[in-house]
C-alpha positions in Angstrom: 102.1 -79.6 -90.0 103.7 -76.2 -89.6 107.0 -75.5 -91.4 109.4 -73.0 -89.8 111.8 -71.3 -92.3 114.6 -68.9 -91.2 115.6 -66.3 -93.8 119.2 -65.7 -93.1 122.5 -64.3 -94.4 125.2 -62.7 -92.2 125.6 -60.0 -94.9 123.0 -57.2 -94.8 121.4 -55.6 -97.8 120.7 -58.8 -99.7 116.9 -58.7 -99.6 116.2 -60.8 -96.5 113.4 -58.6 -95.2 111.8 -58.0 -98.6 111.9 -61.8 -99.1 110.4 -62.6 -95.7 107.4 -60.2 -96.2 106.6 -61.0 -99.8 107.1 -64.8 -99.4 104.9 -64.7 -96.2 102.1 -62.7 -97.8 102.4 -64.9 -101.0 101.8 -67.9 -98.8 98.8 -66.2 -97.1 97.4 -65.4 -100.6 97.6 -69.2 -101.2 95.4 -69.7 -98.2 98.1 -70.6 -95.7 98.1 -69.4 -92.0 101.4 -67.4 -91.7 103.3 -65.9 -88.8 106.3 -63.6 -89.6 108.8 -63.0 -86.8 111.1 -60.0 -86.9 114.2 -61.3 -85.2 116.4 -58.3 -86.2 117.1 -55.5 -83.8 116.8 -53.0 -86.6 113.1 -53.8 -86.8 113.2 -53.5 -90.6 110.5 -56.1 -91.2 108.2 -54.5 -88.7 108.7 -51.0 -90.3 108.3 -52.4 -93.9 104.9 -53.8 -93.0 103.7 -50.4 -92.0 104.4 -50.3 -88.2 106.6 -47.2 -88.5 108.1 -46.8 -85.0 109.1 -50.3 -83.9 111.1 -48.9 -81.0 107.9 -47.5 -79.5 106.0 -50.8 -79.4 105.2 -52.1 -75.9 105.4 -55.8 -76.7 107.9 -57.2 -79.2 109.8 -60.4 -79.9 112.3 -59.2 -77.2 109.5 -59.1 -74.7 108.5 -62.7 -75.6 112.0 -64.0 -75.3 112.5 -62.3 -72.0 109.3 -63.9 -70.7 110.4 -67.3 -71.9 113.8 -66.9 -70.1 111.9 -65.9 -66.9 109.3 -68.6 -67.2 106.4 -66.1 -67.3 103.0 -67.2 -68.6 101.8 -65.5 -71.8 98.2 -65.5 -73.1 97.2 -66.7 -76.5 98.3 -64.3 -79.3 100.4 -62.2 -76.9 102.3 -59.5 -78.8 101.1 -60.6 -82.2 100.0 -57.8 -84.7 97.6 -58.4 -87.5 98.5 -57.1 -91.0 95.8 -56.2 -93.5 97.2 -58.6 -96.1 96.4 -61.6 -94.0 99.6 -62.4 -92.1 100.4 -62.2 -88.4 103.5 -60.4 -87.3 105.6 -60.6 -84.1 107.5 -57.3 -84.3 111.1 -56.7 -83.5 113.1 -53.7 -82.3 116.3 -52.5 -80.7 115.5 -54.3 -77.4 116.6 -57.5 -79.1 120.2 -56.4 -78.8 119.9 -56.4 -75.1 118.2 -59.8 -75.1 121.0 -61.2 -77.2 123.6 -60.1 -74.6 121.6 -61.5 -71.7 121.2 -64.9 -73.5 124.9 -65.6 -72.9 124.3 -66.6 -69.3 121.0 -68.5 -69.8 120.8 -72.3 -69.5 120.1 -73.9 -72.8 120.5 -70.5 -74.4 120.3 -71.8 -78.0 116.8 -73.2 -77.3 114.9 -70.1 -75.9 113.3 -69.3 -79.3 112.4 -73.0 -79.9 110.3 -73.1 -76.6 108.2 -70.2 -77.9 107.8 -71.6 -81.4 106.6 -74.9 -79.9 103.8 -73.0 -78.1 102.5 -71.3 -81.3 103.4 -73.8 -84.0 100.0 -75.5 -84.2 98.2 -72.3 -85.1 100.1 -71.8 -88.3 101.1 -73.5 -91.6 104.2 -71.5 -92.0 106.4 -69.4 -89.6 109.0 -67.3 -91.3 111.9 -65.7 -89.2 113.7 -62.7 -90.5 117.2 -63.1 -89.0 119.8 -60.4 -88.1 122.6 -59.9 -90.6 125.0 -61.7 -88.2 125.6 -65.2 -86.8 125.0 -64.2 -83.2 123.0 -65.9 -80.5 119.5 -64.8 -81.8 120.3 -66.2 -85.3 121.6 -69.4 -83.7 118.3 -69.6 -81.8 116.4 -69.2 -85.1 118.5 -72.0 -86.7 117.9 -74.2 -83.6 114.1 -74.1 -84.1 113.8 -73.9 -87.9 113.0 -76.8 -90.2 114.9 -75.1 -93.0 116.9 -72.0 -93.9 116.3 -69.9 -97.0 119.4 -67.9 -98.0 118.9 -64.8 -100.1 122.1 -63.8 -101.9 122.7 -60.7 -103.9 123.8 -61.5 -107.5 127.4 -60.1 -106.9 130.8 -61.8 -106.5 131.6 -60.9 -102.8 128.2 -61.9 -101.3 128.5 -65.3 -103.0 132.0 -65.9 -101.7 130.8 -65.1 -98.2 128.3 -68.0 -98.2 130.9 -70.5 -96.9 130.9 -69.3 -93.3 127.0 -69.4 -93.2 126.8 -72.9 -94.6 129.5 -74.1 -92.1 127.5 -72.6 -89.2 124.3 -74.2 -90.5 126.1 -77.5 -90.6 127.4 -77.1 -87.0 123.9 -76.3 -85.7 122.5 -79.4 -87.6 125.2 -81.6 -86.0 125.0 -80.3 -82.5 121.5 -78.8 -81.8 118.9 -79.4 -84.6 119.4 -82.6 -86.6 116.3 -82.0 -88.8 117.7 -78.6 -90.1 118.0 -78.4 -93.9 118.8 -75.6 -96.3 115.6 -74.6 -98.1 117.6 -73.1 -100.9 119.7 -70.2 -102.1 117.7 -67.4 -103.6 119.4 -65.0 -106.0 118.2 -61.4 -105.4 118.7 -58.0 -107.1 119.5 -59.8 -110.4 120.0 -57.6 -113.5 119.1 -60.1 -116.2 120.4 -57.7 -118.9 124.0 -58.5 -118.0 126.3 -61.4 -118.5 127.5 -60.8 -115.0 124.3 -62.1 -113.5 124.6 -65.3 -115.5 128.3 -65.7 -114.4 127.2 -65.4 -110.7 124.6 -68.0 -111.2 127.2 -70.3 -112.7 129.6 -69.6 -109.9 126.9 -70.5 -107.3 126.0 -73.7 -109.1 129.6 -74.7 -109.4 130.4 -74.0 -105.7 127.2 -75.2 -104.0 124.9 -76.8 -106.6 125.7 -80.4 -105.5 125.1 -79.6 -101.8 122.4 -77.0 -101.8 119.2 -76.4 -103.9 119.4 -73.1 -105.8 115.9 -71.7 -106.5 114.9 -71.8 -110.1 113.3 -68.4 -109.8 115.5 -65.4 -108.9 114.3 -61.9 -107.8 115.1 -59.1 -110.3 116.6 -55.8 -109.4 113.8 -53.2 -109.1 113.1 -49.9 -107.3 109.5 -51.2 -106.9 110.5 -53.5 -104.1 112.1 -50.7 -102.1 109.0 -48.5 -102.8 106.6 -51.2 -101.4 108.6 -51.4 -98.2 108.5 -47.6 -97.8 104.7 -47.8 -98.2 104.2 -50.6 -95.7 102.6 -53.0 -98.1 103.7 -56.0 -100.1 104.9 -55.9 -103.7 101.6 -57.7 -104.7 99.7 -54.6 -103.6 102.2 -51.9 -104.7 102.9 -53.3 -108.2 100.8 -56.4 -108.7 101.5 -56.8 -112.4 105.3 -56.1 -112.1 108.1 -58.5 -112.6 109.1 -58.6 -108.9 105.5 -59.6 -107.8 105.6 -62.3 -110.4 109.0 -63.5 -109.2 107.9 -63.7 -105.6 104.8 -65.6 -106.5 106.9 -68.1 -108.4 109.2 -68.4 -105.4 106.1 -69.0 -103.2 105.0 -71.8 -105.5 108.5 -73.3 -105.3 108.4 -73.2 -101.5 104.9 -74.8 -101.5 106.1 -77.7 -103.6 108.8 -78.5 -101.0 106.4 -78.4 -98.0 
């Protein structure tokens, strides 16, 4: 059984891409077959995995979605790139913005991504989708085909307050399009454990959402190492294997596996 997890937050800069790549590679290290999908027009996931010029790639996720819309046949593995750390990647780039606009006039526009996922699902144990920092049509497509949504939230007051809109949107998609959709959990990122502030934010989250949404036991500490690993095109496990961020992401991976 393949599990599809969308990693989403309409606010940027909360660690969505870093979480997608390190959770995906963590799952691969545990022997799972993993596909990462870069569903963000900025192509950050693609670049952070070492494919430096996403906008120059011939075949990307935008190509796949356009082919689905136009009912064009695609061969097995079409557009998928192999990464040296054991995961498959469907890259994204700026062309996704154009596809998002064109989706407005497509029949069953919320289900275009789902029809692709159904074609590749049996080849993988996990498919992780790195969503845009918005609640536009591509993100709604991701919610419509996902089994669950993992929400990274920066340990700060305003990002936590902004969760309400995202949770409402998830609820609406669950009611109208995808009844099996669940929230995988809220993941606190960029946590500075030396401060009381981080503990206050955790308490605020638990008070506001703890009875409705799982909050992951393990948070991701603030560290320049995570940014460095993205710049080098490798995971935190390879860049700083003994560091606290690698340990935190491996603990997160184990938590996700227990919920499979």
